[in-house]
C-alpha positions, -999 to +999 in steps of 0.1 A: +000+000+000+014+034-009+021+062+016-008+082+001-033+053+005-021+047+041-029+084+050-062+083+032-073+049+047-070+062+083-078+099+077-109+099+099-090+084+128-058+104+122-064+130+149-067+103+175-033+088+166-011+117+155+001+126+190+037+134+181+026+152+149+004+175+170+031+181+195+057+192+169+031+212+150+024+233+180+061+238+187+067+248+151+040+275+151+051+287+186+085+296+171+071+318+144+078+354+155+070+376+124+033+366+120+034+362+082+002+371+063+007+349+032+014+313+041+019+281+021+017+248+040+029+215+026+014+183+039-014+201+057-032+170+067-064+176+087-052+210+098-028+206+128-007+236+118-037+258+107-055+252+140-025+267+158-022+299+138-035+325+162-031+356+141-051+369+111-037+360+077-045+374+042-042+340+025-034+305+037-027+279+010-028+243+022-015+214+002-019+177+008-019+146-014-048+129+003-083+140-007-096+126+025-072+148+045-081+178+024-118+172+031-111+173+068-090+206+067-107+237+081-117+262+054-127+299+055-127+329+031-089+333+033-080+296+031-076+275+000-070+237+002-056+219-028-050+182-033-015+178-048+015+156-042+043+181-035+066+159-057+043+164-087+047+186-117+012+199-111+023+212-077+054+229-091+033+245-118+008+256-092+033+276-071+055+287-100+042+323-103+033+328-066+050+344-037+046+336+000+059+352+032+065+318+047+064+281+037+056+259+066+055+221+068+052+197+097+058+160+096+054+158+058+085+166+037+103+134+049+082+116+024+095+135-006+109+115-034+133+144-043+137+168-014+164+189-031+141+195-060+113+207-038+135+230-017+149+245-049+114+252-062+104+267-029+134+290-029+118+309-059+085+315-041+095+323-005+125+336+014+117+316+045+108+281+054+099+267+088+097+230+089+099+199+110+106+164+095+108+130+110+142+114+105+153+078+098+160+072+135+122+071+141+113+036+151+150+027+153+144-003+175+119-018+151+144-013+122+170-032+143+147-062+147+134-063+111+167-054+095+148-031+071+160+004+064+137+033+072+119+048+042+126+082+057+156+104+050+183+107+076+191+140+092+223+146+072+204+143+039+177+166+051+203+192+062+221+190+029+189+196+009+179+227+028+214+241+030+218+242-007+193+271-010+189+286+025+209+296+055+196+272+081+195+265+118+187+229+128+176+213+160+173+175+164+150+162+191+139+128+203+106+117+218+095+085+234+058+077+234+047+051+259+018+026+256+000+005+282+002-026+261+018-040+229-014-041+209-020-004+214+016+003+204+013-016+171-022-001+164-006+033+167+021+024+142-005+014+117-028+044+120-005+073+129+010+078+094+046+077+106+055+043+092+044+051+057+044+022+033+050-008+054+065-037+035+066-064+062+052-098+054+028-115+078+056-137+091+079-107+096+051-087+113+044-116+136+080-120+145+082-082+153+052-084+175+067-112+195+102-097+197+095-061+204+098-058+242+098-020+247+067-002+260+074+028+239+081+040+204+110+064+197+108+093+173+135+116+160+125+149+144+145+178+130+133+214+133+145+237+105+145+275+102+156+284+067+163+320+054+171+326+018+208+328+011 
């Protein structure tokens, strides 16, 4: 199942399971000091970022590749929600002649198929990006058991992509999310949207369930403040 289908499948339950995403979204908005009036958000989901914007904006452009997520996003007269993959030519054409005070993205850009290409395109439409991405050290203990590499970029690759076009500050943080039992933990993995396109066979998944003895999941995120070079 593709990453897009995973997000769409559990869209209606997403707000119950995206605990870490909500936490980092709040932190990302809290660090915005200039109160930009014209905002582009990539990977807007069901509106975690938008719901934390406390000031008036002239325009808020929200982009997500899941129609189900776009349907859930809050809308008003100054808000437009469009269903695009940010890796697609359609998205690049959509932003080509636009200008934004700020591009913001939370828990989304780690799924890009070509992060350098996106950041380059964004450098033409905004002088500033505030973003937080999950890194490949998320679910590290699970990767150690399954011997499967994370589908997410590591922090060095993320830093390289942003630093090509922006002067950046980076902060890497880790979170542990505890669960009362193993079944709740694995249900969270399935429905939170963090694992993306899982490629474990039934046998591998069964082995993981038996072998994983921690009562928590680990997450690593990188916060990025990027100003045009």
